[in-house]
C-alpha positions as a printed Julia matrix, in Angstrom:
146×3 Matrix{Float64}:
 53.23   -69.32  38.14
 49.55   -69.09  37.22
 47.55   -72.29  36.65
 47.63   -71.61  32.9
 51.42   -71.03  32.95
 51.82   -74.28  34.93
 49.74   -76.2   32.37
 51.78   -74.71  29.51
 55.04   -75.51  31.29
 54.09   -79.16  31.83
 52.86   -79.43  28.21
 56.33   -78.23  27.12
 57.97   -80.71  29.52
 55.84   -83.56  28.16
 56.7    -82.64  24.55
 60.43   -82.58  25.35
 60.27   -85.89  27.23
 58.44   -87.58  24.36
 61.38   -86.67  22.12
 63.81   -88.28  24.56
 61.66   -91.42  25.08
 64.0    -93.01  27.66
 65.47   -91.38  30.73
 67.54   -92.16  33.82
 65.81   -92.76  37.15
 67.95   -92.39  40.27
 66.96   -94.14  43.49
 68.88   -94.82  46.69
 69.91   -98.25  48.0
 71.13   -97.8   51.56
 73.48   -94.87  51.19
 74.39   -95.55  47.55
 72.74   -94.06  44.44
 71.36   -96.38  41.78
 70.5    -95.28  38.24
 68.56   -97.19  35.62
 66.84   -96.47  32.32
 63.03   -96.19  32.38
 60.24   -94.84  30.15
 57.92   -92.68  32.27
 54.74   -91.03  31.03
 53.51   -87.57  32.0
 49.86   -87.07  32.91
 49.64   -83.34  33.57
 52.07   -82.7   36.42
 52.25   -86.36  37.47
 54.82   -88.81  36.18
 54.0    -92.54  35.88
 56.54   -95.38  35.78
 55.77   -99.08  35.41
 57.91  -101.75  37.01
 57.57  -105.07  38.79
 56.66  -105.45  42.46
 59.92  -107.25  43.24
 62.3   -105.11  41.17
 65.27  -103.53  42.96
 63.92  -100.05  42.2
 60.58  -100.96  43.83
 62.37  -102.03  47.02
 64.52   -98.89  46.94
 61.55   -96.56  46.43
 59.69   -98.33  49.25
 62.66   -97.68  51.57
 63.32   -94.14  50.3
 60.71   -92.54  48.03
 62.92   -89.62  46.91
 63.91   -89.9   43.25
 65.61   -87.89  40.52
 64.88   -88.31  36.83
 66.91   -86.93  33.94
 65.96   -86.73  30.28
 68.37   -85.63  27.57
 67.07   -84.88  24.09
 69.83   -85.27  21.52
 70.89   -82.47  19.19
 69.72   -80.57  17.3
 67.15   -79.91  20.09
 69.55   -80.5   22.99
 66.81   -80.17  25.61
 67.38   -81.16  29.2
 64.64   -82.12  31.71
 65.39   -82.76  35.38
 62.71   -83.95  37.78
 63.03   -84.29  41.53
 60.11   -85.88  43.3
 58.53   -88.42  45.58
 57.62   -91.9   44.36
 54.48   -93.68  45.53
 53.99   -97.39  44.89
 50.38   -97.83  43.82
 48.43  -100.77  45.21
 44.75   -99.87  44.93
 43.05  -101.28  41.84
 41.29   -98.08  40.77
 44.58   -96.17  40.55
 46.33   -99.15  38.93
 43.62   -99.06  36.22
 44.22   -95.33  35.75
 48.01   -95.82  35.52
 47.59   -98.63  32.98
 45.59   -96.29  30.76
 47.9    -93.3   31.31
 51.16   -95.06  30.47
 51.84   -94.43  26.78
 53.37   -97.7   25.65
 52.39  -101.35  25.45
 53.08  -102.77  28.9
 52.39  -106.3   27.64
 55.79  -106.11  25.89
 57.31  -106.17  29.39
 55.3   -109.12  30.68
 52.3   -107.41  32.29
 48.97  -108.82  31.21
 46.77  -105.98  32.46
 46.17  -103.56  35.3
 45.12  -106.36  37.64
 48.26  -108.43  36.92
 50.18  -108.87  40.19
 53.41  -108.26  38.21
 52.3   -104.73  37.29
 53.61  -102.2   39.8
 52.76   -98.64  38.83
 54.7    -95.84  40.47
 53.28   -92.34  40.71
 55.98   -89.69  40.96
 54.88   -86.35  42.34
 57.43   -83.73  41.33
 58.72   -81.19  43.8
 60.97   -79.52  41.21
 61.08   -79.7   37.41
 63.7    -78.0   35.26
 63.35   -77.6   31.5
 66.36   -76.12  29.75
 68.73   -76.32  26.81
 72.46   -76.96  26.65
 72.68   -78.74  30.05
 70.82   -75.99  31.86
 72.85   -73.1   30.48
 70.13   -71.64  28.21
 66.38   -71.06  28.31
 66.12   -72.51  31.82
 62.62   -72.71  33.26
 61.99   -74.14  36.73
 58.76   -75.16  38.4
 58.63   -75.86  42.15
 55.76   -77.35  44.12
């Protein structure tokens, strides 16, 4: 995939994900999967998630940074986005400021007061594989791999 094709692919992924709004994030606790609803934001080929520093998902990603994310856009579009990647818990203030600006919803609705709030834990997810398809992967499947 050329750099231009990659940019176009991730623009299409971002557009599909914005239609879905919410998605499922899968982490691992010990040897058991855990799934919860989150609202990530794409910034190019990086995915940002906001959470709290003491949330179960934060502890799980600290212990095992491998995550899966699944978006499902309802009909009539019926678009499916699957992301496999590595989560990084951000602690440096410069990157926390960047994440605060990148995330596309009002984080104060969830109790964070700003990027320097100790209750704001941004998570940067670096994808290793992204699938964009229709009809649960049966049509128009496009896959990007790192």
